[in-house]
C-alpha distance (Angstrom), angle and dihedral (degrees) to the residues before:
residue distance angle dihedral
X1 . . .
X2 3.88 . .
X3 3.81 88.9 .
X4 3.75 92.0 49.6
X5 3.83 92.3 49.6
X6 3.65 92.1 48.2
X7 3.83 93.4 47.8
X8 3.82 85.1 55.5
X9 3.89 89.7 54.6
X10 3.81 92.3 -109.1
X11 3.86 113.9 143.3
X12 3.68 112.4 -123.0
X13 3.87 123.6 -170.5
X14 3.80 109.0 -151.7
X15 3.81 118.3 -162.7
X16 3.81 102.2 -138.4
X17 3.86 92.4 -157.1
X18 3.77 118.5 98.3
X19 3.71 113.0 -139.2
X20 3.86 129.4 -160.7
X21 3.76 88.6 -98.6
X22 3.80 100.1 41.1
X23 3.74 141.7 -86.9
X24 3.82 130.0 -46.0
X25 3.82 138.4 -149.2
X26 3.85 132.2 -179.4
X27 3.82 133.0 -146.8
X28 3.76 127.6 174.4
X29 3.85 127.8 -131.3
X30 3.82 119.8 -131.2
X31 3.81 89.0 -89.7
X32 3.82 92.4 55.9
X33 3.78 95.0 -105.2
X34 3.81 114.4 146.1
X35 3.82 120.9 -118.6
X36 3.74 116.0 -167.2
X37 3.80 122.1 -148.2
X38 3.77 118.6 -157.6
X39 3.72 131.4 -158.7
X40 3.82 111.7 -165.8
X41 3.79 117.7 -131.8
X42 3.79 112.4 -101.9
X43 3.82 112.4 -113.5
X44 3.78 113.0 -110.9
């Protein structure tokens, strides 16, 4: 999803940290409201 958004010239802030429940990224709508994207952690 991040690659698709960036290909469409949409700025995406990716949190490089990996948390116990996965990884996060943030985009903003045209009014400046944050939208968080979440990738669940892959089970071991």
